[in-house]
C-alpha positions in Angstrom: -22.0 19.4 -10.0 -20.4 16.3 -8.7 -16.6 16.4 -8.3 -16.1 12.8 -7.3 -13.3 11.0 -9.0 -13.2 7.2 -9.5 -9.8 5.5 -9.5 -10.0 2.0 -10.9 -6.2 1.2 -10.9 -5.1 -0.1 -7.5 -1.5 1.0 -8.0 -2.7 4.6 -8.9 -5.0 4.6 -5.9 -2.2 3.6 -3.5 0.1 6.3 -5.0 -2.6 8.9 -4.6 -3.0 8.0 -1.0 0.7 8.2 -0.4 0.9 11.6 -2.2 -2.0 12.9 -0.1 -0.2 11.9 3.0 2.9 13.8 1.9 0.9 16.8 1.0 -0.8 16.8 4.4 2.7 16.6 6.0 3.7 19.7 3.9 0.5 21.5 5.0 1.2 20.7 8.7 4.8 21.7 8.3 3.8 25.1 6.8 1.4 25.6 9.7 4.0 24.8 12.3 6.9 26.7 10.8 9.0 23.6 9.7 12.2 24.5 7.9 12.1 24.7 4.1 14.7 21.9 3.8 12.4 19.5 5.6 9.4 20.7 3.7 11.2 20.0 0.4 11.7 16.4 1.3 8.0 15.9 1.7 7.3 17.8 -1.5 9.7 15.7 -3.4 8.2 12.6 -2.1 4.7 13.7 -3.1 6.0 14.5 -6.6 7.5 11.1 -6.7 4.1 9.4 -6.0 2.4 11.6 -8.6 5.2 10.7 -11.0 4.4 7.0 -10.5 0.9 7.7 -11.8 1.9 10.0 -14.7 4.8 7.7 -15.8 7.4 10.4 -15.1 9.1 8.1 -12.5 9.8 4.5 -13.4 11.5 1.6 -11.6 14.3 1.9 -14.1 14.7 5.6 -13.2 14.7 4.7 -9.5 17.3 2.0 -9.9 19.5 4.2 -12.1 19.4 6.9 -9.5 20.3 4.5 -6.7 23.3 3.1 -8.6 24.4 6.6 -9.8 24.3 8.1 -6.3 25.5 5.3 -4.0 28.7 3.4 -4.1 27.9 -0.3 -3.7 30.5 -2.9 -2.8 33.2 -0.6 -1.5 
């Protein structure tokens, strides 16, 4: 049985590569005893990239989060 997956959307491909990099960071962090707080950052980043593919994260969500959590102009 062949388990190869073909990704034809360039944006999805880029997001998958970025998610893979974050997952590899988490794996390395687990192997080296990295603190849970730091592992969580990489996990959240991987989920963000997966969300870009599934549509759970949009640019509007990102901008809304930036403006909700940062005070601009003060």
